[in-house]
N, C-alpha and C positions, 0 to 999 in steps of 0.2 A: 620605778624600774631603773635599772642601771644603764649606763651608756655603752657598755661593751658586751658584744655577743659572747665573748670568751669568759668574762668574769661573772656573768649573770647566772646565778644558780638557784636562788629562792629556796635552798635547803636550809632547815633550821641549823643554827650554829651549833657545832659539836655533835650533830646527829650522826649516828653510825649507820652506814649502809647495810641493808639486809643482804643476806647471802643465801637465801632459800630458793633460788631459782630452780625449777625442774630441769631435767636433762633435755626435754623437748617441749615446744610450745603446743598446748592443746586448747584451741579456742573454745570448744564446747564446754570444757571444764572451767575455764578462767573467765570468759566474757560475762555470763549472767551475774556472777557474784560481784564483779567489778561495777557493773551498772547499778545494781541495787545499793551498793555502797555509796555511789555518787548521789543517788536520789535520797537515800536516808540522811546523808550529810547535808542536804539542802543546797548543794552547789548550783542547781539549776533554778532555784527559786529566786525570783527577782524582788528587789526591794524598792518600792516606789518612793521611799523616803531617802534613798541614797543620794549623796552629792556627786557620785560618779557620772560621767556623761552617759546618756542612754544609747543602747543599740537594741532595736526591736525588729523582730520578724514574726509575722503571724503565719502559721502553717496553712497553706491552701487546704481547706477542710475536705478530707476524703469522704466519699459516700459512706454512710454508716453500714451499707451492705458490702463494702469493698474489702479486698485483701491486698497486701503489698505486692505490687508488680514492679517491673524494672524501671518504669518511668517514675514511680513513687521513690524507689530506692535511690535513683540518681538525684532527684530533687532534694530528698531528705539528707542525703550525704553532703550536698553542697551547702544547704542551709545550716546543717550542724557544724560544718567546717568553718563557715563564716562566724557563727555564734561562738564557737569555742575559741577561735582566734581573738575575737573582740573581748571576750571575757578575760583572756590572758593578757590583753593589752590594757586592762584596767577599766573597761566599760561595765556599766550595770546592764546586763543582758537579759532581755525578755524574749524568749522564743515560746510563743503562745500556741498550744495545741487545741484541737477540737475536731468535730465531725459535722458533716452536713446531713440533714434529714433525707435528702435525695427523694423528693416527692414521688416521681413516677417509678423509679427503680424499686424503692422500698414497698410501695403499694403493690407493685407487680409480684414481689416475692411473697407477700402475705396472701394475696389473692390466689396464687398458685397453691399455697398450703390449704386454703379453704376449698379450692377445687378438688384436691385430693380427698377431702372429707365430704364431697358432694354438696358444698355450699358456695354461695356467692356473697359478696359484701352486702348486697341488698337483703339477703336473708338475715343478716345480723343487724342491719341498720347502721346509720352513720356513727352514733355514739359508741356502740359496742365494737364496731369495726376499728375505730381509732384506738380504743382500749387494747384491742387485739394487736395492733401494730406496736403500741408501746410495750406490750408484753414480749413481742418478738425482739424488739430493740434491746430490752433488758437482758434477754437470754443470749442472743446471737450478735447483736450489733456491736460495733466497735472492736471487732477482732483485729483490725489493722493497727489499733493503738498498742496492743500487746506485741505485735510484730515490730512496731517502731522501737520498742524497748530493746528487742533483740538486735536491731541495727545500730543502736547506740545513740538514738536521738536525745539530745540534751534539752528537752522541753520542760517548761514549768508546769508540772502536772497539777499543781495547786490551782492553776487558772484554766483548767480544761473546760471548754465550752461546747455546746451543742446548739445548732441553729433553731431548735424548738424549745430551748430552755426558757425559763420565765423572763430572764433579763433580755435575751435576744428577741423574744416575742414582743416585749414592750418596745424595743427599738424599732422593730418592723412596723408595728402599729403607729408609732410616732411618725416615722418617715412617710408612710402612706397618707396619714392625715395632713401633714404639712404640704406634701406635693399636691394632694387633692384640693386643699384650701387655696393654693396658689395657681390652680388651673393646669398643673403639670401632670395630673392623672385625670383621665376622662374615660367615659364609656361610649363605644361606637360599634356599629355593625360594619365589618370589613372582611376582606378575604384573609384567612389565616391558614397556617399549616395545621392540618388535622390528622391525627393518627387514629384510624378506624379500629386498631387493636387496643391501644391504651385509652381510647375514647376521651382525648383531651387535645386542647390546642398546644402547639409547639412554637417556640420562637425560631427565627431563621437559623440561629446558631445550634439548635437542637436537631437540625435536619442535616443528614450526611448524604452527599450526592455521589453516585457511582454511575459508570457507563454500563447501561443494561441493554440487552437485545430486545428490540420491540418491532413495531411495524408502522410504517408511514403510509397512510391511506389518503389518496386524493379523491374527493367527492364532488359530484356535480349537483349544484342546487339550481333549480329552475330549468327551463328548456329553451331550445332554439336561440333567438337573439337575446333572450333574458337569462341564459345560462351563465353561471359563474362557478369556478372551481376553487375549492379550498382544500387544505391538507391538514391532517391531524394524526397524532399517535394515540389519542384517547377518543376513539369513535363514540363511546357511550355518552360523552358529554354533549354530543350534537342534539340530544333530546332536550337540552336546556338552552340551546342557541336562541338569541333574541334579535340578532342582526348579523349582517356580513359587512365588514369594513374594508374600504380601499383608500388609497392615498388621494388627497384632493387634486393633485396634479397628474394623476394617472389617466391619460386620455383613453385608454382601453375600456375604462369602466365609467367614463363621464356620463354616458347615456343612461346608466343604471342608478346613479346616485339619486336618492329620493323615491325610487320605486321599491317594489316588494318582490321577493321570490318565495316560492313555496319550499318549506323545510321538509325534506323527505321523511317518510314514516310517520309523520305527525299530522299532516293536513293543515298545519299553521302556516301563515304567511308572515315573513319577517322583512324588515327594511334593509336597504343597502345604504350605509352611511359613509361619509368621507371623514377620515381621521388621520392626522399627520403622524400618528404613532406607527402606522403601517409602513413597512419597507417595500416599495414597489419592485425592488430588485430581487427580493427573496421569494422563491417559489412562483406561484401564479400572481403574486401581488395582491391577493385577496385573502382575508382571514375570517374564520368563523368567530363570532363573539358570544361567549358563554359567561356572562358577568358574575354568576354565583359560584363559578368553579375555576377561575383563573384570575390572578392579580392584575395582569395587563388588561384583560377584558373587563374587569370590574371598573377600572379607570375610564375605559371607553364608554362603558355603560353609564357612568356618572355624568360624563361630558354630554352624552346624547339622551339622557333621561330614559334609558331603556329599562324594561321590566327585568327583574333578577330572580327568576324562579330557581329553587334548589331541586335537583332531580336525584340526589343521593341522600340517604339518611346518615346518621352518625357512624353506622357500621359499614358504609360504602355500598348499601343496597339500593337498587333503583326504586324510586318512588313515583316516577312519571307514569301516568295512566297509560295502559297499553300492554302489548304482548311481552314486554321486557320487565314489567313491574314485579318486584320481589327477587330479581336476580342480583347476585353479587356483581359489583362493577367489573371485575376481571372475567366473570362468566358472560356478562352482557356484551362485552367488547367484541368477541368473535361472532356472537349471535347477530349483533347489529350490522357488522360488516357483511355477513352472509345475506341478511335481508336486503341491504343496499345493493349487493352484487346481483341478487335476483331481480331487482328493479332496474338494473343497468345503470346504477348511479356511481359505480366505482370506475374511475378514470384510470387510476394507476395504483399499484401496490408495491411497496419496497420492503422486503424482509430478508435477512434480519436488518433492522435499522437501529444502529447503536446510538443512543442518546442519553443525556444526563437525567437521572431519575432520583428524586429525593426519597430518603428512607428515614424512618424514626431512629434516632441514635440509641434508643433504649431497646427496641424490639425488632428493628430492621424491617418493619412493615412499610410498604410504599405509602408515602404521605399523600393525602388528598387536599388540594386547595379547597376551601369551603367558606362560604359567607356565613359569618357568625357574629353575634353580639358579644363583645369582650371588653375587658378593661385594658387601657393603654397608658404608657408613659410618653409624654411629649418630650422627646429627647433633644430637640434642637438646641435650646440654651444650655442644657446640661452637657451635651457633647461638645459644644463650642468651648465651654470652659475646660473640658478635659483635653481638648487639643491645644489650647493656649498654655496649659501648665507644662506641656512638653516643649512647645515651641520657645517659651521664654526661659527654659532651663531649670525651672523649679523641680521638675522631675526629669531624670536622665535615663535614657534607654540604652541598654548594653546587650548586644553590640549596636552601635549607633545606626547602622544601615537598616535595622529592623524598625526604626521609627517611622519609615515610610509606610509600612504595613499598618501601623497604628493610625497614621493620619488617613490612609485610604478608608479605614473603617469609620473613625469618629467624624470625618468630614462629610460622609455620605450615609450616616446612620438613619435608618427608618424608625418611625415610632415603634415602640416595643410593647408587644402584647404580653401582659403579665398575669392574666387570669388562666387558671388551669382547672379542668373539670375533674378534680380529684377530691378525695376526702382527707388525705394525709398531707398536712402542711399548714401554713398560716392562713386561716380563713379570712377572706376579704372583709374588712371592718365596715361594711356598708349595710344599712337596714332600710327596708322598703315598707312604706305605710299603706294602709287600705285605700287612701285617696291619691296614690301616686307620689307620696312623699319619698325623698331619698336623703338619708342622713348618714354622714361619715362620722364614725365614733373614734375618738382618741383613747389612749390607754388609761387616762384618768377620768374618763367620762362614762356615765351610765347609758347603755343603749336604750332606745325607746322600747316600751313594752305595751302590751294591751292587744285587743283583738285586731287581727289583720296585719300586725307587724311581724316581719321575718328577716333574717339575715341572708345576705347573698350566699349562694351554695358553693361558689367556687373558692379555690385557694390560690395563693400567690405562687408564681414561678419561683422555683428554688433559687434561681440566680438573683432574685430580688433580695432575699435574706442574706445570701452569701456576699452580695455587693456591699453590705454594711459591715462586713466582717472586721476590717481594720479598726473600727471605732466602737461597734456594738459590743465586741468582746471585752472592751475596756470600761464598759459601764454606761456609754451614751444611751439615752439623752441626759443622764445625770452628769454633773460636773465632778468627776472622780479623780482621786490621786493618780490612778493609773493613766488616765487620759492626759493629765497635766504632765506626767513624767515621760510617757512612752509614745505619745502621738505627736507628730506623724511617725509612722514606722520607718525604719531605715532602708530596708531592701525588700522588694517583692521578688522572689525567685520562682520561676515557673517555666513550663515549656512554651515555645512560641505558638503552639497550636491552640493555647487557651487564652491568647492575647485578647481575642474578641469576646469569648464567653464571660470572662471574669474580670480581667484587668480594666477594660473600658467601663464596666459597671461600677467597679470600686472607685475609679477616678471620678465618675459623674456624681456618685452619691457622697463620696468623701468631701469633695469640693463644695457640694451643696450643704451638707449637714454641718460642716465645720467652718463655714464661711466667716463666722464671727471671729475666728482666730487670726484672720489676716491672710494674705496670699501665701506666705511662706509656710504657715502652720496649718493650712487647710487641706493641703495635698495628703492623700492617704499613705504615700511612701515617697522617699527621695530618689530611689534608684529602682529601676525595673531591670532585673537580669533575666534574660531569656535564653534558656539552653535548648539544644536540639532534641530530636526524638531518637529513641534507641531502635536500631534495626539489626538484622542478623549479620553474620560475617560477610554476606554477599550484598549487603546494602538493601535487602528486601524488608518490607514491613512485616513485623511479627504477627502471626495469626495462628489460631489453633488448627485451622484447615490446612495450613502449610506445614504444620508440625515443627515450626522453628521458634516457638516461644521459649524464652529462657526465664527461669523462675529464680528470683533473688532468694527466696526462702530455702530453696534447694542449695544454692551456692553458699548461703550462710551456714547451713548445716554441714556441708562437705568441706568448705574452704575457710569458713570463719567470716564474721562480720567485717573485720579489718580488711581482709583480702577482697571481699565484695566491694567495699567502699573505695578502696584504692584503685580497683579496676575501673569503677565508674568515674572517679575523679580524673584518672589519666586520659579518659576519652572526652572530657567535658570542655570542648571548645565552644565559646559563646555563639549561640544561634546555629550551630552546625550539627547535623545528624551524626549519630555515632554508630558505626558498624561494630557489633559486639560479638565476640566468640568466647567459648568456654576456656580456650587456651589462655586468654587474658587472665581469668580468675586463677588458673593454675600458676601462671607466672607471678601474679601478685602474692599468692600463698608462698611461692619460693622466695620472694623478696622478704616477706615476713620471717620466714625461716632463717634466711641469711642474716637479717638484722638481729634476730634472737640469738643465733649462734655466736655472732661477732660480739654482741654485748655481753653474753654470758662469759665468753673467753676473757674479754677486757675486765669484767668485774671480778672474776675469780683470780685474775692476775694482778689485782690491786688497783685498777683504774679508779680514780677518786675525784671528788670535787672538794674534799676536805682540805687538801693540800693546795696552796696557791700555785698558779702557774709561774715557773721561774721567770726572772727578768729575760729580756730578749737576747742578751749576749750569752746567756747560759743555755739557750735552746739550740737544738740541732737544726740543720737545714730542713730535715723532714718535718720537724715540729713547726718551724716558721712557715713552711710551705702549706701545711694543712690548716694552720690558723688563718693564714691569708686567704686561702680558698674558702674557708668557712665564713669569713667576714663577707666575701663577695657573694656567696650563696644566700646568706641572710638578707642582704640588701636586694638581690635580684628576686628571691622568693617573695619578699614583702611587696615589692612593686607589682609582681605578677598577680598575687592574690588580690591586691587592692584594685587591679584592673579587671577582676573576674576571669583571669586567664588561668583557670584551675588545671587544665591539662598541661600547660607549659610549666606551671609551678610544681606539680607532682612529678612530672618527668625530670625536671631539674633535681628535685630531691632524690628521686630514684637513682639517677646516675651518680650524683655526688656520694650518696650513701654506699651504693654497691661498688662503683668503679674506683672512686678516690679514697673513701674511708676504709671500706672492707678489703678491697683487692690490693690496695697499695699502702695506705698509711698503717693499717693494722699489721701487715706483713713486715713493713719497715720497723714498726714498734716492737715486734717480736725480737728482732735483733738487738734493739736498744735496751730492752728490758733486762738483758743479761750483762749490760755494760755500765759504764760510769754515769750514764744519763738516765738510769732506770727510774729514779724518783720523779724527775721532770717529765719523763715519758708517761708515767702513770697519771700525773696531773693533767697533762695535755690531752691524753686519751680520754680521761674522765670528763673534762670540760667540753671537748668536741662532741662526745657522745651525748652529754647533757643537752647541748644546744640542738643537735640533730633530732633527738627525741621530742624536744619542744616543737621544732618545725614540723615534724611529721604528725604530731598529736591530733590536730584538727581532722586529719584524713584517716589516721590509723590509731584511734583513741585507746583501745584496750591493751594492745601489746606495748605501746609506748608508756602507758600508765604503769604497767607491771614492771617494765625495765627501769623506768625513771625512779620510781619509789625505791626499788632495790638499789640502784646506783647511788642515789642522793640521800635516802632516808627522809625525803620530803613527804608532806602530807598527801598531795595529789597534784598531778599535772593540770587538772581542770582549773585549779586556782593558782597555778604557778605563773610567773611572768613570761610573756612572749619575748623571745630574744630581740633586744634592741639592736639597731644598726651600730656596728662597732666604730668607735672613734679613737680608741686608745692606740698608742704605738705598738702595743703587744700584738694587735690583730692586723696591723698594716701589712700590705703586700710587700714581699721581699723578692724583687725580680731575679736577683742572683740565685736565691734558693730555688725559686720556681724553675729557672733554667737548668739547674743541676739535677733537680728531681725529675724533670722532663727527660733529661739525658739518661738518668738511671732507668726510667720506665722504658725508653726506647731501646736501650741496650739489653735489658732483661727480656723484653718482648722479642727482639730479633734473635737473641740466643735461644729462647724457647722455640721459636719457629725453626731455627737452624738445627736444634736437637731433634725436632720432629722429622725434618728432612733426612737426618742421619739415621733414622730408625731407632732412636733412643726412647725408652719408656719415660713417661713424665716424672716418675719418682726416682729414676736411676741417676746416681751421681757419676760424673765423668771428670777425668783429669783435664784441666784447662789452664792455659796461660793467657793472661790479659795484658795487653801492652798498647802502646801508641800514645801520641800527644793528646788525643781527645780523652783517653782513659786516665792520663796523668792528672787531669783536673778532677776526676772522680775518685782519686785514690782514697779519700776519706769514706767512700761508700763501697769499697771493695767487698767488705764482709757482707753487706746487704745484697750486692749483686750476686755473690757466690751462693748465698743462702737461698735467694729467690729463684736463681737459675739452676740450682742443684749442681754446683761446680766444686771440685776439690782442687787444692793447690798442686802444682807440678813438682816432681822431685828432680834430682840432678840428671836422671836418665830419661827425662821427658822427650818424646818424639811425637810431633804433630802429624796426624793422619788427615786432618781437614782443617780449614781455616775460614774465617769470615771477617770482613771489614765492615764496620758500622760507622756511618757519618754522624757525628755529634756536633753540638753547637761550637765546641772549642777545638774540633779536629776529628781525627779518626781513632776509633778503638779497634784493635785487632784481637780477634778471638781465635785461639788455636786449641784444638781438642785432640786428644788421643783416644780414638774409639777402639783401638785394638783390644780385643777381649771383652769389650763392652756390648758388642752386638754379634748376632749370628749372621755372618756375611751371606751365607747361602740362603738362609731364610729371608733376609732382607732383599736379596736379588729376586727371589721368587715373588715376594710381595710387590716389588716395583714393576716386575714384568707383567703381573696381573693388572696393576693399575694402568700401565702403559697400554696394554691391549684394550682396556675399557676406554681410555682417552682416544686411541686411534679409531675405535668403532664410532665413538661420538663424532669425531671430526669427519669421518666418511659420511655418516648420516646427514649431518648438517650441510656439508658441501653438496651432497646429492640434491637436497631440497633447494638450496640456493642456486643450483645449476638448472633447475626445472623451470623453464619460462612460463609454463601453464600455471604452476603453483604461485610464482611471483606475481602473476597477473590477477589472481583471484584472492590471495591471502591479504588480510588487513595489514597495514603498515606496521602496527605494533607487534604483530606476530612475526613478521619478517625481521624486525629489529631484534627480537628476542633470540631468534635462530642465529643471527649474525653474532650476537654476544656469546652464545654457546659455542660457536665455531672458534671465536677468538680465545675463549677460556680453554677449550680443548687443545688448541695449538700451543698455548703457553704451558699447559700441563705436560704435553708431550716433550717440550724442550727441557722442562725441569727434570722430568723422570729420566730422560735420556742422559742428561748430564750427570745425574746421580749414579746411574748404572755404570757410566764410563769411569766415574771416580772410584767405584768399587772394583774396577778391573774387569768388567764384563766385556 
């Protein structure tokens, strides 16, 4: 790569620019063909034998059942931007794609299909059902991968992986075997989150909590002096109570500790135990203990050796003998409350009682805590290593303040239940023998066979296999060239909401599996970039029920992938949620149109990279100004992208491109193209456009590719050089030129505003005299000022009807115009009077509100401030309009 952002072209020597640009940019026609050209050319295919430095991203594998949503589109845009920039910087880039088998979600989809046929998975049997899921996957799965192509994802399709493919299945079995042999995987009966709809265990992170309306019921156990009151929102669980617990220091219940009370409706007597877990300040200070249906109660039960009867089956149906047997848990709840009320056992009822309730993240069913025999990962040593890797700087979290959330999770992580009662997934590689034998089988071992031997029925949690993703996708446990070249990965990009689901899992497994690589190369990634969540324009979470869901596929169809990507990147502040509105996409499309039109004009008027930029002394001040600004923008954009400040970087490029390049330099260049500096201007314009297209390419890949190859004749921006920071004198800042161009901009802007105040139409030319000591310094720019401000030179009979003084850096510029005959005075008076009436009405309304003491006392401060601002604006407008009317002789 070259040292200068200006001289850096990467176009083949002598290549002639193409001139076949259409009259308008049509994303639907252009984008698909450009993408297929990139893939066919192999630009995205990584070479493990390359001597270039590696840059690796593994795609967070979307569910095989999924489609592209705004969260995906945001993350994919940012990953692609990082990968494209690094490729242009000379890195060997691997962006590895793939999908997750999504155990629960995929099994649910196929089971619904079977239900429509009047069948269940049990009718098919396990082997045939799994075949049916594979058939579904072949026909419908991976739709999101095609949608990724439409977005422009520069992934290496030759390395596409699936969490159930042979290589990843081998990795999963290897990991399970190693953890099992080292005592880090074990089987135990504990309380788990159970979904009565999906009929499987769930990990804590697969449970979503929401504030639901319920009922808090206070119950009296025992009578007279032996009475004790407990409260519950799940009255049906009382059928499984085996104790009442109080705090050891609670004097109110000291006389009851060690005694028994009768459990209503059952005839059983249960003990009163003292346990420090109980909060004596909360409620009555006594709690009912249902060890088989509550995690805290389970621990109390273990400490006091209590029985742990289950009173609900896997579908949440009551199994306790008695009048409620066979009822669904949610039906049994009011029935039990009614029975207790009839016995006079209800002390108090509070409804509605809003409390946090766990729901299955897949089907939204209320989760049931349930005592169950499951497989677990002992996370203590793994989580400690995951925390140390961030604390010692081997892995950096961006933004840094989110590292605290990470530590909160890994420093207090509970053992992870990894078994799922499903048929679709990696089956647990454990076999049981007829005499109680338990054998864990590795991928290169033969499982035991013979009478009485059978494999565990459960499969592994999907997050177990996806936790291996950074290295299993590269061939682990084998020692492959991809692992040697591309591990550890460079950046993990994901939403902060998945920090606990996936990031912590990958950290634990990567550090464990790759520990022989040493501390620096065992981490799964060097940087964790966490972006925020996408919300609607009002900051609310998107949901189908609210009707505020924005569809990236719709945006891509209507506005183009480039506009969709640029919209998302401009809102991507690290760790911060993004309030997104469709107007943003329309604005991004307008930006793409502006860039296309400006580039098309420049190219058709001879902008080129084939001609060297003239020496500094031969450049105009406008040329030196834009080259200096370009150099500063390259450096600033580079720094911002390096710091994952994508919103700031794209906003910088937006304003430089639109405001400085298109609105100012291009207009100044139009004047220069007809003068003695035409050849130099074409060269400067070509080189500036070249660099701008390179800078924008990671975010706006399709349009920039089409424009750049047309401008330069180069093969592709995908493999072009990234603009290096300029060091040459050619691109150095020129303070004097910057000052004079700033004065030109100010003078033209003020004249345009002045023209508008005079009622002149934007394209209407007006006779004007320019003078003053400030303008004398700008004499060399007079033609540009007159062209940009639509001014004609005065003749000998010139008479000024209005004038304006503009303060510039070197003094004052006086602008005198002759509007006689240029405007319809009576029509202008009529317009001004109408505007004045509206301003006076606004002033009256705002002052009436501000004079209302009752309104001021009740209105929020921000509302009052807005009305005061409106009052001030109206007063200023009245003053301006009155002065204008007076000037017209009204």
